C-alpha positions as CSV (number, residue, x, y, z in Angstrom):
1,X,0.0,0.0,0.0
2,X,2.8,2.4,0.9
3,X,4.6,1.6,-2.3
4,X,1.5,2.3,-4.4
5,X,0.9,5.6,-2.6
6,X,4.5,6.6,-3.1
7,X,4.3,5.8,-6.8
8,X,1.1,7.8,-7.3
9,X,2.7,10.8,-5.5
10,X,5.8,10.5,-7.6
11,X,3.8,10.3,-10.8
12,X,1.7,13.3,-9.7
13,X,4.8,15.5,-9.0
14,X,6.5,14.3,-12.2
15,X,3.5,15.2,-14.3
16,X,3.3,18.6,-12.6
17,X,7.0,19.3,-13.4
18,X,6.6,18.2,-17.1
19,X,3.8,20.6,-17.8
20,X,5.6,23.6,-16.3
21,X,8.1,26.0,-17.9
22,X,10.5,24.2,-20.3
23,X,13.4,25.2,-18.0
24,X,11.9,22.8,-15.4
25,X,11.7,20.1,-18.0
26,X,15.4,20.7,-19.0
27,X,16.4,20.7,-15.3
28,X,14.6,17.4,-14.9
29,X,16.6,16.0,-17.9
30,X,19.9,17.3,-16.3
31,X,19.0,15.5,-13.1
32,X,18.3,12.3,-15.1
33,X,21.6,12.6,-16.9
34,X,23.5,13.1,-13.7
35,X,21.8,10.0,-12.2
36,X,22.7,7.9,-15.3
37,X,26.3,9.1,-15.4
38,X,26.7,8.4,-11.6
39,X,25.2,4.9,-12.0
40,X,27.5,4.2,-14.9
41,X,30.5,5.3,-12.8
42,X,29.5,3.1,-9.9
43,X,28.8,0.0,-12.0
44,X,32.1,0.1,-13.9
45,X,34.3,1.1,-11.0
46,X,37.0,-1.5,-10.5
47,X,36.2,-3.3,-13.8
48,X,38.8,-1.7,-15.9
49,X,42.0,-3.6,-16.5
50,X,45.4,-1.9,-16.2
51,X,45.7,-2.0,-20.0
52,X,42.4,-0.1,-20.6
53,X,42.3,2.0,-17.4
54,X,40.1,5.1,-17.9
55,X,38.4,7.9,-16.0
56,X,35.0,6.5,-15.0
57,X,33.3,9.9,-15.2
58,X,34.6,10.6,-18.7
59,X,33.8,7.0,-19.8
60,X,30.2,7.3,-18.6
61,X,29.7,11.0,-19.8
62,X,30.9,10.3,-23.4
63,X,28.6,7.3,-23.8
64,X,25.7,9.3,-22.6
65,X,26.2,12.2,-25.1
66,X,27.9,10.3,-28.0
67,X,26.0,7.1,-29.0
68,X,28.9,6.0,-31.2
69,X,31.4,5.7,-28.3
70,X,30.3,2.3,-27.1
71,X,31.3,0.7,-30.4
72,X,34.8,0.0,-29.0
73,X,33.5,-1.5,-25.8
74,X,34.2,-5.1,-27.0
75,X,37.7,-4.7,-25.6
76,X,36.2,-4.6,-22.1
77,X,34.6,-7.5,-20.2
78,X,30.9,-8.3,-20.5
79,X,29.8,-6.4,-17.4
80,X,31.5,-3.2,-18.6
81,X,30.1,-3.5,-22.1
82,X,26.6,-4.1,-20.7
83,X,26.8,-1.0,-18.6
84,X,28.0,1.0,-21.7
85,X,24.9,-0.2,-23.6
86,X,22.7,0.9,-20.7
87,X,24.3,4.4,-20.5
88,X,24.1,4.8,-24.3
89,X,20.4,3.8,-24.5
90,X,19.6,6.2,-21.6
91,X,21.5,8.9,-23.4
92,X,19.4,8.3,-26.6
93,X,16.2,8.7,-24.6
94,X,17.3,11.8,-22.7
95,X,18.5,13.5,-25.9
96,X,15.3,12.6,-27.7
97,X,13.3,14.1,-24.9
98,X,15.4,17.3,-25.0
99,X,14.8,17.6,-28.7
100,X,11.1,17.1,-28.2
101,X,10.9,19.8,-25.6
102,X,12.8,22.3,-27.7
103,X,10.8,21.6,-30.9
104,X,7.5,21.7,-28.9
105,X,8.4,25.1,-27.5
106,X,9.5,26.5,-30.9
107,X,6.2,25.2,-32.4
108,X,4.2,26.7,-29.6
109,X,6.0,30.1,-30.1
110,X,5.4,30.0,-33.8
111,X,1.7,29.2,-33.3
112,X,1.4,32.2,-30.9
113,X,3.0,34.5,-33.5
114,X,0.6,33.2,-36.2
115,X,-2.4,33.9,-33.9
116,X,-1.1,37.5,-33.4
117,X,-0.6,37.2,-29.6
118,X,2.8,39.0,-29.5
119,X,3.0,42.7,-28.3
120,X,4.0,45.4,-30.7
121,X,6.6,48.2,-30.2
122,X,5.1,50.8,-32.5
123,X,4.6,54.4,-31.5
124,X,2.2,57.0,-32.8
125,X,0.2,54.4,-34.6
126,X,-3.5,54.1,-35.2
127,X,-5.5,51.3,-33.7
128,X,-8.7,50.0,-35.3
129,X,-10.4,47.5,-33.2
130,X,-13.7,45.7,-33.5
131,X,-15.1,42.9,-35.7
132,X,-17.2,42.1,-38.7
133,X,-17.0,43.5,-42.3
134,X,-16.9,47.1,-41.2
135,X,-13.5,46.6,-39.6
136,X,-11.9,45.8,-42.9
137,X,-13.8,48.6,-44.7
138,X,-12.5,51.1,-42.2
139,X,-8.9,49.8,-42.6
140,X,-9.1,49.8,-46.3
141,X,-10.3,53.4,-46.3
142,X,-7.4,54.4,-44.0
143,X,-4.9,52.7,-46.4
144,X,-6.4,54.5,-49.4
145,X,-6.3,57.9,-47.6
146,X,-2.6,57.6,-46.9
147,X,-1.5,56.8,-50.5
148,X,-0.6,60.4,-51.2
149,X,1.4,60.9,-48.0
150,X,5.2,60.6,-48.2
151,X,6.4,57.1,-47.1
152,X,8.1,58.5,-44.0
153,X,4.9,60.2,-42.8
154,X,2.8,57.0,-43.0
155,X,2.1,55.8,-39.5
156,X,1.4,52.1,-38.9
157,X,-2.2,50.9,-38.6
158,X,-2.9,48.2,-36.0
159,X,-6.0,45.9,-36.6
160,X,-7.2,44.4,-33.3
161,X,-9.9,41.8,-33.5
162,X,-11.1,38.5,-32.0
163,X,-10.1,36.8,-35.2
164,X,-6.6,35.2,-35.7
165,X,-3.8,37.0,-37.4
166,X,-3.9,34.8,-40.4
167,X,-7.7,35.2,-40.9
168,X,-7.3,39.0,-40.7
169,X,-4.4,39.2,-43.1
170,X,-6.2,36.9,-45.6
171,X,-9.5,38.8,-45.4
172,X,-7.7,42.2,-45.7
173,X,-5.7,40.9,-48.7
174,X,-8.9,39.9,-50.4
175,X,-10.5,43.3,-49.7
176,X,-7.6,45.4,-50.9
177,X,-6.3,43.2,-53.6
178,X,-2.8,43.3,-52.1
179,X,-1.0,40.3,-50.8
180,X,1.4,42.2,-48.6
181,X,0.4,45.3,-46.6
182,X,3.5,46.2,-44.5
183,X,1.8,49.3,-42.9
184,X,-0.9,47.1,-41.3
185,X,-0.2,45.0,-38.2
186,X,-2.7,42.5,-37.1
187,X,-3.2,41.4,-33.5
188,X,-5.7,39.1,-32.0
189,X,-7.5,39.3,-28.6
190,X,-10.5,40.4,-26.6
191,X,-11.4,43.9,-27.8
192,X,-13.2,44.6,-24.4
193,X,-10.2,43.5,-22.2
194,X,-7.8,46.2,-21.2
195,X,-4.9,43.7,-20.8
196,X,-5.5,42.3,-24.3
197,X,-5.5,45.8,-25.7
198,X,-1.9,46.2,-24.4
199,X,-0.8,43.9,-27.2
200,X,-1.9,46.6,-29.7
201,X,0.1,49.3,-27.8
202,X,-2.9,51.5,-27.0
203,X,-0.8,53.4,-24.4
204,X,1.6,54.7,-27.1
205,X,-0.9,55.1,-30.0
206,X,-1.8,58.3,-31.7
207,X,-5.5,57.4,-31.8
208,X,-7.9,54.6,-32.1
209,X,-11.1,53.7,-33.9
210,X,-13.7,51.3,-32.3
211,X,-15.7,49.7,-35.0
212,X,-19.2,48.5,-33.9
213,X,-22.7,49.4,-34.6
214,X,-21.6,53.0,-34.2
215,X,-18.1,53.8,-35.2
216,X,-16.3,55.8,-32.5
217,X,-13.1,57.7,-33.2
218,X,-10.8,58.9,-30.5
């Protein structure tokens, strides 16, 4: 009963760590690596002959990180070779988990950028927030009204809506007939939430337009 309780608690804390910040996950892998290296050092201690005497730490460390190192282990006895295979297989698993954590974090970050959830650093820009077809009509009119201005005087326009960044960019491209509109920045979030509006940089903007049943300019 006690063993079952301990196992459940251990699994609970392990799951809690693995869903936390990736730094905790990497730290967990570092601890696992240290445990495997230490186990390898203890298991092979005293099994090296004088002819093939080696530093046990370096022997275990290199087999954990370099999976090709154990190829020459046939010169050792069976016990040492078996420990080398164990350390190597453990190293493959640990490195695979590390690659998975890093790739998952990169994918998560890219998905966040695609959805338009990253803050902007623009200043003196114009924010147009709201939803529906009128949002794109207002932005298109603003783009057309700035065509005659010098390029240096054209301030950025930030579209803020509940739609994703990709949806806003695709719809705006269809409405304007232009695939790339560099002066328009799309961000996604709750238009009625003050914290979400910080993504659009409302505290540094020149003005904003709220598109709804009645369009309000500020």
